[in-house]
N, C-alpha and C positions, 0 to 999 in steps of 0.2 A: 504494500500500500504506500502511496505517496504521502508525504507530509502535506496536510491540507493547506492550500494557499487561499488567502481571503480574497473575495471578489473585488476588493478595493485595490489590490495590487495589479499594476500593469504587468503583462506577461511577455509578449513579444511585440516589437514595433519596428517598422521601417520609416525612415525619414528621408524623403526625396531621393530614393535610390534609383540609379540609372545603370542599366546593363546593356552592353552592345554585343552583337555577334557579327564579327567582321565589320563592315561599314554600316550595318543596320542597327539602329537603336531599338532594342526590344522593350525595355522598361524606361519610361521617360519621366522620372521624378515621382515615383510611387511612394505614397505615405499611407500606411495603414497601422492600426493598433488593435490588438486582441487581448482581452483581459482574462484573468483566471476565472474559470467557471463559465466561460462563453463558448459557444460553437459559432464560429464565423465562417460563412460561405463566401469564397472568392469565385465569382461566376462570370461567364462571358463567353463569346464565341471562340471557336478554334483560332489560334494565332493571336489572341489578345495578350498573351504573356503570363498566363496563370502558372504554368509549370516552371517557367523561368523565375518568377517571383518566389515560388516555394523553394527552388533550388538555391536561390540567393539567401533566403532566410535561414536555411539549415546549414549553409556554408559549403555547399557542393560546388558553387561557382562564385567567383569574385564579383564585386560591384565596381563600376567605374567611378561612381560618386554617391554621396549620401551615407547614411549610417543604419546599422541594424542593432537594436538594443534588446537585451533580455533582462527583464526585471530591473530596468534602469541602467544596466551596465552595457557599455559599448562593446559589441562582439563583432564589429564589422570585419576585422582582420584575423579573427580566430578561425581555426580549421573546423571541419565538420565534426571530428572526434571530440574537440574541445567543447563545442556546443552540445553534443550528445551528453558529455559528462556533466554539463551544466543543467541538463534536464530537457533537452529538445530531442524528441523522437520523430522519425520520418518513415512514412509508408509511401514509397515512390509509385509513380504511375506504372512503370514496367514491372513485370513479375520478378520477385526476388527470393522465392523459396529455393531450397536445395532439392531439385526435382527427384533425384535418385535416392534420397534418404526418406525414412519414415517421418511421420509427424513428430514422434517422440525424439528421434535423432536430430531433426531440425531444431527443436526446442533446446535440446542438450547442447548442440553446437553454439547456438546464440547465447545460452546461459553461460557457457564457459568463456566465450569471447568477452562478455560483459563483466563477469565476476572473477576471471582469472582462469588460465588453462590448466594449471597444475593442481589437481584436486587429490588430496590424500583419501584413503579409504574411509576415514572417519567422517569426511564431509559428504560422502556419496549419498547418505540417507537424506541429508538436508537438500542436496541438489535434486534428488528424486521427488521430494515433497514440493519443492518450488516449481518443478516442471509440471507436476500433477495439478497444482493450483492454477498455473497459466493455462493449461489445457481446459480446465473446468471453466475458467473465466470466459473463454471464447467458444465454449460448447463443442470441444473436440475430444473430450475424454474417451469417447467410444471409437475414435479414429486413430489412436496412437500408433497402431501397427501398419497403417496404410501409407503407401509411398506418396510423397507430396505430389508427384506428377499424375496421380490417379484421383486427386481431389477435384470436387466441383469448383466452379469459379468462386462461389460464396465461401466454401471451406478454405480455399487457398487464401482468400483475402483475410479470413479470420486467423489463419496461421500467421500471416504477415503482421496482423495486429498484435498477436501474442508476442511475436519477436520484438515489436516496438515497446511492449510493456515489460520486457525482461528487466530493464532498469526502469523503475516506476517514473514516468515522465511528468514534467510540469507543463510542457507544451507538446502537443501531438499534431504533426502536419501530415495530412492525408491527401494525396493527389489521385483523384479518380477512384475512391474506395469502392464505388458501386459498379465499376466497369466490368462487364462480363458476368454480372451477377443477376440472377432472376429476381423479380420483385419481392418475393417472400424473403429471400436471403438478404436483399438490400435493406428491407425494413428491419430485419433482425440486427444487421450490422449497424444500421443507423441508430437503433436503440442502444447498442453498446457504446457508441461514440457519445451519445447524449448522456448516458449514465456516467461516463467518465467525468464529464463536465459537472453534472448535477451532484453526484455523490462524492467526488474526490477533488473537485476544484480544478481539474485539468483544463487548460486552454486548448481548444481544438480548432484548428484551421483546416478547412476542406474545400476542395474544388471538384466538381463533377458535372457531367452533361445530363445526368438524371436529375433534372431541376426540381421536380416535385418532391423527391425524397430528400434532396439537399435542403430545400426550404422547410420541409417538415421538421428537421432536427436542428436547424439553425436558430440562433437567437438574433442574429444580425447577418445581413447579406451585403456584399460589396460587388458592384459591377465594374469589371475591368474592360476597357475598350482601347484598342490601339496603344497598349502599353501604359495607360493612365487610368486612375480611378475616376469613373464617370459619376457615380453616386453611391450612397450607402444608406441603409435604413433597415427597418424591420422587414421580415419576410412579406408581410402584407403590402407594405409600402413599396417594396422592391418590385413585385410583380405587377403593380399598377403604374409604375413610373413611366413617363413617356419615352425615355431613352431605352428602357428595358423592352417596352412594347415595340418601339420603332426600329431598334437596331439589334435586338437579341431574340426575344421570344415571339414577337408578333402578337396577334390577338389570341394565339394559343395560350399565352401567359395569363390572360384574363380568365381563362376557363379552368385554371388549376384549382384544385380543392383548397379551401382555407388552410394555411399551415397551422398545425396544432400538434401537441404532444399528449 
């Protein structure tokens, strides 16, 4: 379990960050803030810069200008592993399970990476207990012997979430968590993400093209267009905003069911 963070604490923040790819500026002065206990959706059309923003926030790519702050501390020049140690967990868009290993062995590998690779026999029982708890949290206890490559899309995403929870995070960044997942599994995963925010004070940032599910679990939504923040507000305000209707969802957005938990 993570030490509970109070909702008044700022969790992760970008201030005017700019990221270029070659001669093209992908992020053009993006400033966002997400607080402890929030689920913030960063939404927008393909090519808006959402994945680039997340990769910059977690330290996978450098920024040209601006700052990234974690609980008030400037982390702009710190490496991905340093941000992970400070409490930032990342579920990337691309699959990241170890395909040929079982669910149990996947969790064991990640656990040893996080907590140290040299485990004496006396620590094995504690490791087994920790792995069992992780599997239970993401509802994979009955799939421990299954090879990761044989999991469904929803199960694979839950395994990746378990990996991110191996070191209890303060900030969880999820890029396309519902991709390749059927609606029932997406709802289950969404409930898990919202539970982390509500029950443990984790700050959750997510981006997904399954807009209805993303808005269902979000407390706040940000529209990213052309590498810039175009608007932000509650899920209800988001799907009614003229920019969202005009440049992202169209009138389909107005027909979404009211976001609720």
